[in-house]
C-alpha positions in Angstrom: -11.5 3.5 12.8 -9.4 1.5 12.1 -7.1 2.3 9.1 -4.0 0.2 7.2 -1.4 2.3 5.8 1.5 1.0 2.9 4.4 3.9 2.6 4.2 6.3 5.7 7.9 6.7 5.0 7.0 8.7 1.6 6.1 11.9 0.9 2.3 11.4 0.5 1.9 8.5 2.9 3.8 10.5 5.6 0.6 12.9 4.7 -2.0 10.5 4.8 -0.4 9.4 8.1 -0.5 12.3 9.8 -4.2 13.2 8.9 -4.7 9.5 10.7 -3.2 10.8 13.7 -5.4 13.8 13.8 -8.9 12.2 12.6 -10.6 11.3 16.2 -12.4 8.6 14.4 -9.4 6.7 14.0 -8.9 4.4 16.8 -5.7 2.9 15.0 -2.6 2.7 12.7 -0.9 -0.2 11.2 2.4 0.9 9.4 3.5 -1.7 7.0 6.7 -0.9 6.6 9.9 -2.6 5.6 11.7 -1.3 8.6 10.6 0.8 11.4 9.5 4.5 10.9 10.7 5.6 14.3 7.8 7.5 14.9 5.9 7.2 18.5 2.0 7.9 18.6 0.1 5.8 20.9 -2.2 4.7 17.2 -0.1 3.8 15.4 0.8 0.0 15.2 4.1 -1.7 13.2 4.3 -4.4 11.4 7.4 -4.6 9.8 7.1 -6.4 6.1 10.6 -7.7 4.6 9.7 -9.0 1.3 6.1 -7.9 0.1 5.6 -11.2 -1.9 5.1 -13.1 1.2 2.8 -10.4 2.9 0.3 -13.5 2.4 1.5 -14.2 5.4 0.5 -11.8 7.6 -3.1 -12.1 6.6 -4.6 -12.8 10.1 -2.7 -10.0 11.5 -4.5 -7.2 8.4 -7.4 -9.1 9.8 -11.1 -6.4 11.4 -9.3 -3.2 10.0 -11.6 -0.5 8.1 -10.1 0.7 5.0 -6.3 -0.2 4.0 -4.3 3.9 2.0 -1.6 1.5 0.0 0.0 4.8 -0.6 3.6 2.4 -1.3 6.0 2.9 -4.3 9.2 3.2 -5.7 10.9 5.6 -8.9 11.1 3.9 -11.4 14.3 5.0 -12.6 17.4 2.0 -12.9 14.3 0.0 -12.9 13.7 -2.9 -15.6 10.1 -3.2 -16.3 10.3 -7.0 -15.0 11.2 -5.2 -11.6 9.4 -2.6 -11.6 5.9 -4.1 -12.7 6.9 -6.3 -9.8 7.7 -4.6 -7.3 4.6 -1.9 -8.0 1.5 -4.1 -9.3 2.9 -7.4 -8.2 3.3 -6.3 -4.6 -0.2 -4.4 -4.9 -1.6 -7.0 -6.3 0.1 -9.5 -3.5 -1.4 -7.2 -0.3 -5.3 -6.1 -2.1 -5.3 -10.3 -2.6 -4.9 -10.9 0.6 -6.4 -8.2 2.8 -9.7 -9.4 0.5 -9.1 -13.0 2.6 -8.1 -11.0 5.7 -11.3 -9.2 5.4 -13.4 -9.4 2.6 -15.3 -5.8 3.8 -12.4 -3.7 3.4 -12.3 -0.8 1.8 -8.7 -0.4 0.2 -7.6 3.7 -1.5 -4.8 2.5 -3.8 -3.0 6.3 -4.9 -1.4 6.4 -7.7 0.2 8.7 -8.9 -0.1 11.3 -11.9 -0.5 10.6 -15.4 -1.2 7.1 -14.2 -2.2 4.6 -18.1 -5.1 3.5 -17.4 -4.8 2.0 -21.4 -1.6 0.0 -20.5 -1.2 1.3 -24.0 1.5 4.0 -24.1 5.0 4.9 -24.1 6.3 5.0 -20.5 6.8 2.0 -18.9 5.5 4.0 -15.5 3.1 4.9 -16.2 1.6 2.3 -18.8 2.2 0.0 -14.6 1.4 2.2 -12.4 -2.1 2.7 -14.8 -3.5 -1.2 -14.9 -6.1 -2.4 -13.0 -6.9 -5.5 -13.9 -7.2 -7.5 -10.0 -8.7 -10.1 -9.5 -9.4 -11.6 -6.6 
């Protein structure tokens, strides 16, 4: 199995990475990062993407993978709702659309936070945005 992983430098993403590296059924893990993670392992490949608005330019490099664990995220502290929405929902939507274009049968797991608000009507800005479910292909 070939896996794509975002957010490998964070706590949850790093834990997912360790599980993938220890699983004998996982043959390759493509890490999508802004900067190198500086971890060497025979299963690891890295794709550096400085601007997630441009993830679609990497559609060919994302083809042929079986699954994606999308663990990437940022804190809402100090961000406007517009910026947080772009970096959380917008970047996720860009990635999912690109993955669907590259390999429509790929399984994608979106790792979100406890307390996410899928009604999108609560008072907490971060929870409304993390809970958004309106991604269409």
